[in-house]
N, C-alpha and C positions, 0 to 999 in steps of 0.2 A: 509371432513366427512359430511354425511347427517344426520340430527337430525330429528327423527320422533316422534311427540307428541303422547302420549298415548291417543288413541281414546275412549277407554271404561274405565270410572272411576266409581268406586263404593264408593262414599263418604258418610259416615254415622256418625251420632252423637252418640258417645258412652255413657256409663252410666253417665259420667261427661258431663254436658250440653254444656260447652264451650270447645269443642275438635274437631279436624279434624282427620278423620280416613279413609284410603283407603285400602281395601283388595287387589285390583289390584296393587296398588303401594307398598303394604307391609309396610306402614308407618303410624304413628300416632303422632299428635302434639297438645298439649293443646293450647287454644286460650285465651290470657289474656283478662280480662273483659273490659279494657279500649279500646280495638281494635274492630272495627266493620267489620264484614265479608261482602264483596261486591260480588254481583252476576256478573260473567263474564264467558261467554261460552267458551272462549279460555284458561282461567287460572282458574283451579278448586279451588285453595285456594288463595284469595286475601283479605288482611286485610288493613284497613285504620284508620288513626288517625291524625286529624289536617292537612290534606293534604298530609301526608306521607303514604307510602305504604310498605307492606311486602308481598311477593309472594313465593309460593312453586310450582315449575314446574317439571314435570317428563317426561322422555323419555324412549322409549322401545329399548334401546341400551346400551350396557356396554361400558364404555369409561374411560380412566384414567383422573384425574382432569386436568392435563396440557392440554390435547387435548380439554377438555370441555371449558377451559378458552380461548384457541385460537379460538375455534369455535364461542364463544360469542363475542369476539372482532371483528372477521370477520363479524359477523351479524350486529353489530353496524356500522361498516364502510360501509357495503352494503346499510344500511338504511340511509346513509349520516348523521349519528350522529358523532360528534367529541368526541372521548373518550380518556382520558388521564389516564393511570394507575398510581396511587400514591404509592401503595405498594401491596405486595403479600406474604402470609405466610401460612405455613402448620397448619391445625387445625384438631380436631377430631369431628366427627358427628356420634352419635349412635354407637361408637366403630370403625367406618371406618375413614381412612385418607382422608382428603379433603384439598382444598385450599380456603382461604378467600382473595379476592382481593377488593381493594378500588379504585374507579374511580371518576374523574370529568367528567361529561357528558354534552355536549352542544347539546340539541335536535335540530333536523332540523328546528323547529319553532323558535329557538333562545333562548329558556328558558334554564337556567342552573340548575343543580341538582347534588347532591352527591349520588353515588350508591355504595352499598356493595353487593357483590355476593360471595356465598360459593358454590363451585362445589364439589360434592361427588357422589359415586356410590356404589351399593351393589347388588350382585347376579343378574347381567343381566339388572339392571335398573340404570339410571343416573338421578341426581337431580340438580336443581339450586334453591338455597334459596336466594332471592333477597330482599334487602331493598333499598327504594328510598326516599331520604330526599329532599323535595321541600320547606319545612318551615324552614327557617334558624334559627328561634327562638326555634325550638324543635329538639334537638339532639336525634337520635334513636339508636345509635350504641350499647349502653349497653343493651337496651331492645331487639334489633335485636339478640344479642348474647345469651341472656337468652332464647329467643324463640328457637334458633337453638340448644341450649343445652338440650331443652326438647324433641327434636325429638327422637322417638324410632322406631325400626323396629319390626314388629309384629311376625315374625316367620322365620324359615329357609325355603328357596325355594328348596325343595328336587330335583325337576326335573332340576333346573338350576345347582345345585351342582353336580349332576350326569354328566350332559353334560360338565360342566366346568372342572371337574377332567378328564373325558375322559377315553379311553381305549387304550392300546399300539397298534400301527399299524406299521408293518414292512415297511421299505423303502430301496431302493438300487440304486447304480450307478455302472458304469464300468462293466456292464454285470453280476452284482452280486458279484463282488470282494469286493465292499464296501457296508456295510449294517448297519442299525441302526433302532431304533424305536422311535416314537414320539406319544404322546397321542392326539387322535382326539375325539371329535371336538375341544379340547383345542387349538390345532394348526391346521390351515387350509393352504393348499398348494396354493401358488401364483406364481409357476414357470412360467406359461404360460401367466401371465400378465406383464412379463418383457421381454425386448429385450435380445436376446442371445449375450453373450460376446464372441468375436472371439478368445480371448486368453484362453478360458475355454473349455475343452473337453466335459464335462457334468456337469450339475449343478441342484440343487433343492433349492427352496426358500419357506419359510413358514412364516406365521404371526400369532401371538397370537390372538385368537378369540376375546379377550377383547380389542385388540389394544395396541399399545405402545411398542411392542417387535417384532423383526424380526430375523429369523434364516436363514443362508445360508450354504449349503454344496456343494462344487464344487471340481471337479477333474481337475488337471493340470499335465503337465509333470514334473517329478522331475528334479531339476536343482541344487542340492547340498545336503549337509548333512541335517538331520532332524532339527538341530539347525539353519542352514542357511535358510531352508524353513520357519521356524517359524519367524525368524527375517525379512525375506522378506514380509511375510504376515503382521506382526506388522507394518512395515514401510508403507505398502500400506493402512492399515486401519487408521493409524494416519492422513492420508490426508483428512479423512472425517471431522475432527474437527479442529477448531481453538484452539491453545494452548493445544494440546493433551498431556496427561501425561500417560505413560505406566509403568507397573511393571510386573515382571515375577512371576508366581505362579505355583504350581503343583496341579493337580486335580486327583482324583482316576479314573482309566480307567479299561477297560475290562481285561487287562493283566498286570496291575501295574500302577504306577503314570504316568500321561501324562503332559508333559511340556506345559504350557499355558501362555498367556499374558492377562492382563486386562488393558483396555485403558479408561480413563475418559476424557471428554471434553464436548463441547456444540455445538449443531447444532441449531441455533437460532429458537425459543426462549427458548428451553428446554435443561437442562443438560442431558447428556446421558452416557452410559457405553457400552463397547464392551468386551465380553469374546471371546478369539480365541485360536485355536490350529491348528497345521499342522501335519498330520500323513503321513509318507512316508514309502512305501514298494515297493521295486523293482523300476520300471520305473515311478511310479505314486505317486503323493502327493494329498491328500484330505485335503482341507482347510475347517475348520468349524468356524463359528463365530455367536454369538448371540448378537445382539444390542438391547438395551432397554432404555426407559426413566429412569433416575436415580431413580425416585420414585418407579420403579418396580424391583430394584436390588434384594430385598429379594424374591419377588414373582417368579422370573425366575431362581433363583439360583438352585433349585432342578431340573428344566428342563435341565439346562446345565449339571449338574452332572449325571442325568439319561442318557442324550445323550452320554456322554463319556463312561459311564459304559457299554452301549450296543453297542458302535461303534466298528466295525472291518474292517480292510483293509488287504486283503490277496494278496500276490504276485501270479501271474498266475502259477508260478512253484510250489507254495505251496498249491494251491487250490485242492480240491478233484476232481474237474472237470474243463473243460474249461469254460471260461466266456461265457455267453449266445450268444455273438456276438464278432467278432474279434475286438480287440482294435487297435488304431493307434500305430505304432511302435515308440519307442523313436527316437528323431531326430538324424540324423547323424551330425557330425561336419560340420559347415558351410563351403562351398567351392564354387568355381565358376565353373560351368559346362564347359567342354572343348568346347562344341558346340557354346558357346556364342562368340560374336565378339572379335577381338583381344584386343581392349581397355579394355573390361570388364574382360578378362582373367587375366589381371594384378591386378584386384581389388578383394575385398572381399565383400560378400553379408552382408550388415549391417542390413537390415530389409527385411524379407520375406513378401510379400503382397499377399492376396488372390484375387479372382475374385471380381471386383467392388470396390477395395480399391486403393486409390491414396494418396500419400504423398502431403500435402498442404504446409507445412512449416517445416523447421528444425531450431532449436535454434542456437544462435551464438556460443555456445560451441561445437556443433556437437554431443550432447548426447541425445537429445529428438526430436521427430517428432510428428506433428499433422497430423493425417490420417483421410481422409474422406472415408466413406463406404456407402453402400446402406442402412444401418440402422443408427446406432449412430456413430459419430466420436469418435476417441480415441486418447490418448496420449501414445506414445511409449517411454519407457525409456531404452536406450541401456545398461546402467550399470546393470540393474536388469532383463531386458527382459520383464518387466511388461507392460501390455497394459490396461490403465485405461480409461474406457468409460467416456466421458464428456457430460454433459447435455447442449450442445450448441444449443441455439435457437435464431435465425434461424441457421441451420447447414451450414457448408461451401460448396461452390460449388466445386465439385471435378475437374472441367475442368479448374479452374483458380488457379494459384499458389499464395499462401498467403505470408505474410511477418512477421517475428518475430522481435520484438523490440530489440534494441541493449542491453538493460538491462536484457533481458530474461524473463520479467514478463508479456508481452502482445503479443498477436497474432492478426494481422489484416488479414481479409479475406473477400471475397465477397459471397453474397447469393442473387441470383436474382438481383434486382436493389438496393441492400443495401450493404453498407460497414459495417462490424462488427469489433469492437475492443474489444477483450475478454481478461480480466485479469484472469489469471488461478488460482491464489492462494491468497485469496479466489476468487471463480468464480464470475465475474462481467462482464456484457455485455453492451456495448454502441453501438448504431446503427446510421448510417448517410445515408440519402437517396441519393445514387450516383450509377450510372451505370458504374462500374469500370471493366476494362479488365486486368489491371495489377497494382500492388502495390509495394511501397518501403518506408521504414521509412526515415524520414528526419534526420538532424543532432541533433535536439532537440527531446524531448520525446512527443512533441505535434504536430508533423507535419508528413504528409504522402504525398509522390509523387504518383499521381494517373493518370493512362491513362484512360480517360473517353470516353466511347462510345457515340457519338452524333447521329449517323445514321447508321443503318445496315439493309438492305433489304435482307432477306434470299433468296428471289426469284431472285434478281439481285445482286450477291455478288461483282460485279465489283465496285460498288459505295458505299464506306464506308467512314465515317468521324470520327475522334477522335481528342482529344486534351490532352495535358499534363498540369495538374494543381498541385499546392501546396496547400494541404488541412490542415487547422488548426482543430485539433480534438475537442478541448474544445468549439469552437464557431461554427464549421461547415463552416466557411468562406473559400472560394476557390480563389486563385490567379492564373490566366492563365500564364503558362510559355512558351507554344508553341502551336500555332494554325494556320492552313492555309487550303486552300480548299483541300478536299479529302485526308486529312492527315491520315496516318497509323503510329502508334508509338508502339515500343516494348521495353521491359525492364520494368521499369528503374532499376538502381542499383547505390547506393551511395558508393563512394570510402572509403577505410578503414580509412582515416584521416578525413572523413566527409566534405571535401571541394569541391568535384567534383561529378557531376551526369552524369552517362553514360546511354545512351538509343539508340534505333534504330529508324530511321525515314526515310520516303520516300520523304523528301523535295527536294532532288536533284536526285530523281530516278523516275521510272514510277509510276504514281498514279493509282493503280489497287487494286483489292480486296485482292490479295496476298501481304503480307508485304515483299517486296523486297526493301531493303534500305541500308543505311550506318550506321555504328556504330559512334556515335557522343558523344562529351563531352560538358558540360556546367557547370559553377560555380554553387554550390548548391543554392546560393541565387538568381541566375538569372544573365544573362550576355551573352556574345557573344558565338555563336555556333561554335564548332570546329569538323571537320570531321576527323576520324582516319582510314578509310578504303579507298582504291583506287577504288574498284569496288563495286557496289551494290550487295548484297547477300540476300537470303531469311532467314534472321536471325529471330529466334523466341524468343530470350531472351538473356540477358547479366548478367555476374557476374564478380566481380573483383577478381584477384588473391590475396592471402594473403599479398604479399609485395606491392601491388598496381602498379606493373610494367606492368601487362598484363590484358587484358579483355578476359574472356572465353565466347564464344558465342555458342548457340544452333542454328543449321542451317540445311537446307535441301540441296538437289542438286540444282545447278544453273539452273533456267528455261531457260535461254538463251542457255546454253550449251546443254540441252536436247531437245530444241524445244517444251517444254511443259509449257504452261502458266496457268495451273490450280493450285490448292493449292499444295505447296511443302510438302514434307514429312520430317519434321525436325528430323533427326536421328543422326546427327553428332555433334561433339564438335570441334570448331575452337579456336585457340589461336591468339589473336590480340595484338601485341605490342603497348603500349600507347606512349612510349617515342620516337619511330622512325616510319618512314613510312613502309608500307608493311603489309602483312598478312601471317602468317604461315598457311599452308594448314590444312585441317580438319583431325581429327582422327576418323575413322569410328566406329560407335557403334549404337545400336538400343536404343536411348535415348529419353524419353518423356519430362523430365524436370530435372533441376539440380540446385545445390546450392554450392557455394564456402564458406567454413568455415575454416578460418585460413590456415593451410597448406594442408587441405584436400578438395577434391571435392566429393560431393555426387550426384549420378546419379540414377534416376528412369528409369528402362527399359520400353519399350512399353509392354503393356499386352500380345501382341502376340509374344514376344521374346522367342520362344521355350518353353513356359510354365514357364519361370523363372521370373515372375513378382516380382520385388523387388527394393530396394534401395541399390546401391553398393557404396563403399567408395574407393577412389583412391587418392594417393598423387598428389598434383598439379604439382610438378616437373615431375612426371611420365606422366601426361597428356601432358605437354609441350613437353617432349621427344617423346611420341607416336605420337603427331601431326607432329613433324618434320620428324620422320621416315616414317609415312604413306604418308605424302605429297610428299616425294621424289619419290615414285613409283606409287601413286594412279592415275589411268587414269580416264578421264571423261567417261560418259556413251557411247557416240559414239565410243571413243577409245576402251573401253572394248568390245563393240559389234563387232567392226572390228577385234580385236584380237581373239575373240571366233570363228568368221567365218574362219579366217586364220588357226587356230589350227585344226578345224574340217576338213577343206579341206586337210590338211596334213594327218590326220588320215584316210581319205577315200582312199587316194592313187590312185585316178582316178577322172575323170570328175564327178562333183556332179550329173549331169543328168543321168549318167550311173551307179551310185551307187545303189546297191540293199540291202536294210536293211534286216538283219537277226538276229536271237537271238544271234548268235556268235559275230557279229560286233557291237552290241549296246553298249557293255561294253567299247569298244575302243572309240566310239564317246562320250560317257558320260565322260570318263576320259579326253579327249581332252577339253571338255567344262569346267570341274573342274579345270584343270591346267590354263586355260585362266582366269577364275574368281579369282583364287588364286593370280595370278600375277598382274592382272589389277585392281581388286577391293578389294583386301585383304578380300575377302568373302570366307571363308573356307567352302566348301561343302563336308560333310563327310558321305553321304548316310544314315543319321539317319532319321527315320520316323517322329519324332517330329520336326526336323529342316525343314521339308517341309512347315511349317507355314510361313517361311520367303521367300519362293521361288516366290510367286506371285508378291511381290514388286520388286524383282530382274528382273523377266520376264517383268514386266510392264516398268521398267527402260530401259531395252535393246531394247525391241520391239518398244518403242516410239522413241528411238534414231535411229534405223535402221528399219523403217516399211517395211514390205513386203519381208524381207530377209528369205528365206526358210531354210537356214542352221542354223539360230538361233533357229527356231522351232525344227529342227532336234536335236540340242544339248540340248535344254531345255527338249524336250520329252524323249530323251535317258537317261538323268540324272534322270528325274522323274520316268521313268519306271524301271531303274536299282535300284533306291531306294526302290520301291515297291517290286522288285524281291528279293533284299537282306534282307529287313526288314519285309516283309509281305508275303513271299512265293508266290508272283505273278509269272506268266509265260508269256513269249512272245508268241504271236500267230500272226505270220506275214506271209502274202502271198507274195511270191517272185515276185517283180516287180520293175522296175527302180523308183528311188526316184523322185517325181514330186511335184507339188503344193499340199499343204495340203488340203484335202477334208473336207467338212462340216461333222461333226459327225452326225450319225443317231440317231434314237430314242433309248431309253433305251432298252438294249437287255440282256437277261439272264434269269436265273431261280434260285430256292433256292440253287442249288449246284454250279452254275457257273455264274459269273458276269463279265461284260466287263468294261475295262478302255481304253480310247482313249488318250494315252499320248501326241501325237502331236497335235491333234485337241483341247484338253483342253486349250492349250496356244493360239490357233487361236482366242479364244474369247476375248483376250486382244485387238486385233485390233478393235473390235466393242465396246470397252469400258466396257465389262462385267467383273464381278468378276470371278476369277478362282474357280472352284468347285473341289478342290483336294480330292482324295479318301482316304486320310490317316485315317480318323475316321472310314469309312466303312471298310477299310482293317483291322483295329485293331479289330473290333467287329463282323463282319458278319459271319465268319466261312466258307464262300463260297470260291470257287476256283476263283482267280482273273486272268483274261486273259488280257494281254497288246496287244490290237488289232491294226493292221495296214494292209491294209487300212480299213476305217469304213465299207465298203461294204462287208468285209470278216467276219463281226461279227456273223451273223446267222450261217454260216457254222462252224466257230470256236467254237461257243457254242455247236452246235450239236455234233461235234467231241469230245469235252471235257466232255460232260455230260454222266455219267455212264448209261449203258444199263438198269440196274435195275430201276433207277429213271424214265427213259423214258417209260419203260414198265408199271410202276405204274400209270403214267399219262394217258396212253392209256387205262388201265383197268378202271380207274375212269371215263373216257369219255364214255366208253362202259357200265357204270352202274354196273360194277363188283367191288363194293366198298370194300368188304371184302378182295378180292385178292389184290386190290390196297393198302390197309392198311398193309397187310403182307409184301408187297414189300417195302413200305415206312419205316416200322419198321426195316427191314434189312439194308436199307441205313442209317437210323439214328444210328444204332449200329456202322457203319463205320465212321460216322461223328457226334459224340454225342454233339459237341459244336456248331453245325450249327443251329442258332436260327430260321432262316426262314424255314428250313426243319422240325424242331420240331413243329413249329406252324402249318404247313400244315398237318403233321401226326396227331397232336392232334385234329385239326379241323375236319378231316375226321372221326376220331374215335368217336367224340361227335355227328357228323351228323348221324352216324349209330345208335346212341342211345343205344349202348351196353356197360354197365359198365364194363363187364368182358374184352372186347376188349381194353377199355381205360386203365384199370388197368394193363393189360398185356403190353401195349405199354409203359406206364410210367415206369414199372419195368424194361423193356428191356433197355430203354434210361438211366435210372439212373445207372443200373448195368454196362452199357457201359461207364459211366463216364460223363454223360451229365452235362453241366454247364449252361444250359438254364433256366432262372429264372422261366418262366411259367411252365415248366415241373417239376421243383423242388417243386414249391409251390403246384401244384396239387398232386404230389406224397406225399408230406407231409400231405396234407389234407386227402388223402386216408389212410395213415398209422397212423394218430394221435390217433385213438382209440385202434387199435390192437398192434401197436409197437411204443410207444412214442419216444424211443431212435432213431429209424430210421427217424421219422418225424422231430425231433430236428436237426438231421444231415442235412436233406434236406433243412430245413428252413435256417440253417446257410450258406449252400452253395448258396442258393438263395440270401441271403444278400451279400455274397462275390461277386456274379455276378453283383449286382447293389446296392451298398451301399446308393445311393441317393433315393431308393424306400422305403417307410415306410411299405409296405405290409408284407415283411418277418418278420420285427421286431414286428409288431402287432400280427402276428400268433405265433411267438416265445413266446410272452408274454402270450397269451391265453393258450398255452400248458404248460408253466411253472406254471401258476396259477392253472391249472387243476391238475398238479402233486405235488402241495403243496409247491411251492416256490414263494410266493407273492412278496417278495422283488426283486427277479430276474425278475419277470414279470413286475413290475413297472419300473425297470431299462430299460427294452426293450421299453416300451411305451414312457417313457420320452425321450429316445434317438431318437425315431421315430418322435416325434411331429414336430420338426422344418423342416423336409423334407416332411411332410404329406400335402395332399390337404385338402380343407375345410371339406369334408365329413369325411376323416380319422381323422382330428383333433377333430371333434365332437365325433367320436367313442372313441378316446383316452381319452378325458375328461370324457366321461361316464364310461369308464373302471376304471379310477382313482377316480371316485366318485366326480368329480368337476362340478361346474355349467357350462352351455354352455357359450362359449366365443364368443365375437364379432370379427370383422375383424381387430380391432385395438389392438389385444392382444399383439403383439410384438412391440408396439410403445412406451412403457414405458422404461425409462432407467434402466439398470440392477441392480443398487444399490439403486434405489429410494424406500424408504419405502412407503407402502400404508396406507391410513387412515382406 
């Protein structure tokens, strides 16, 4: 909190000669005759006697006494004064409640003194009344208290009372389904100074203008009965305090009594209270809680009661109209999508992860996970589904797996060149300066096994050096357990009995940038190294099975088998027997990292795993069985490539060079490729558009194993094209000629109505090391006709044949300067293809270029009447109809939001129209929901619309539950 001294003071001597009076301060205090008034430009009232001082200091800010005391103690510490609080008690000053504190103070100069400070406030002003005893022979406490008791306030500050009481202001969430009122400026909104909680659909936060109280209203998906929802909220809020005590109460609400809870506790240094309620209707629960300093319990009681009396939550089915914008549907029961890999199909999704979210560590009981995000990390509780944001600073590095202590109380993780050991309850953070790449807890609570990065040149990844050390947390001392030239070390993992450490190292393998090595064992305290794998593999991590009989390993394909010596792609789990020689082959799955917890294995999928980013749980025995079953039939990449070529030859039924591709035989070639992959790689290809995300990795694997094989390109391209044909209405456009070498693809070819895809040539890019640019996203959203062209030289002719005559005629009219006729033709084409965004933009641009509002309005009307789902068209149409027909404008804005929910513009316009039609709470819901997807300019606009001060670029960097000063 920043304290601003009152700059303009009007101190006058009243009718009584020895008195201090300040009209600006609104305060008067008689001055005892024995005390001398001292002149001080910074302190308007300073009295002295025998070396002792009494001072009255004012500030132009309203604050509660506890915050004032904390600010004073912080100031003393900042000035390098040693301050020891001896006592603190509640007192009354001029009818106001204050705090008197007594301190021993050692000045920075070394002098000692006793200090008495009373903190109190009234009507927007705050005061410190300070007594300083430097003369030990002269006690001033009684006189100090008599002077304090003589302080009187001059009058009521009417302008402050009016502002403090405030006027009701409507607020809303969930598109207007949730609504309430708060008095402003008594309460000011702080929603956008907090980071958005990923577990919350929508939320609003407010702070009492005087400080010391904070209100949260947030909407989540309902996950139980109203009683269960309240209990879940109560349990969550109890984590805010040490030794929290809760009791159930009922409060009057809009439609009758509302079940609530009151929680008392302390967040150092002040005692606090939380009042909370959870209102459930249909698929949604709105959680409400008001937290305040205990000294403000009475002052905020009426605010809480007024909030509940005015709060309402309506189910969408019971509302008089639709919500302002579509709400997210209630989640379907967790299931594993059929398109995931075979191993994951046997598991259940334990935790769904969003973009940029990575599980860092899972606790020993398998019930909680620490998750790193692009914003704040959070703690996931599987029992409740709660995601509690944690104020971890520094935050965890999402690229490095952390380690949870065996007692479940601490998490170790890395952040840059620092190891962080975080105690979670209560939160406490210890840091150690170490550049760690992997972590594991030792057998005691004071040890970590750390893989320490010594050298890593990103420009020359071949030369990397690491070492394994045993780190003592309490002292920071490190003992080297394994170090040798160009060492690469993976893991480590401590056995369930705490006696053996497992890790991967390349001591007996190639010393290269890629960690290709052996799984090894070593006694936890140090000793002889034992190798447990026969051949070196690209292992990325190890975990022990619950019974300690096996090691589970994350690994990629064998570089020697594929002829590929760059970084492996660690996507599989292997099972390594510890008690006997040999290795059980890998179970295929798209795995990024994993954890073994008791009888269960938790696996996080790659973020590109068909959009199903998350953590899956599988029984360890099921993993071992899957590994054995997969190993029996899984072929290496060269074997899979050869099988694919053989199957495609069989499907051609003639010499490959004499084969003529056609729309009719592409399905047969694609099916031959699918059957080969299903048999050789256990990679089920099901023609799903989303599943194309995994096709580049498979193509890369096969083409590197059999470079230059044209039939592989034929099979890959046929499957790619057939997927687009079946799932995105693409069409084959093939010129009959014998199959030969794949030609380089030409430049982009097409127009607003027709686009080309080169299914065979797209995979030729793999030979040159380029990434595959698959057309699945374009196919999903373009609205254009997709042509699967072969050979590339046929593209222009194919596009010309496929493009409607009306569109070509429109372009010719435009080139000839006959713009009005061109616009008419484009309008007709748009009626036929209302969802084609490129065509809509062309037609709209031409109408605007003509400068004729009537032509633009007619075009928009034709497009919308035809069912256009193009955002730009719908927004302009809504703008055109906002004054004459608000209902149609609202419908257009809603459809624009449906077309692109990530764009803030439709919601901003919806809010403006709802405000104009007398629904300010619905307007606010729109703007608040739009804020976190808005750009900088739109955020500034939203703040202005909500009457908030301009925000800086760090608005979202504060933790979501942190109160503001």
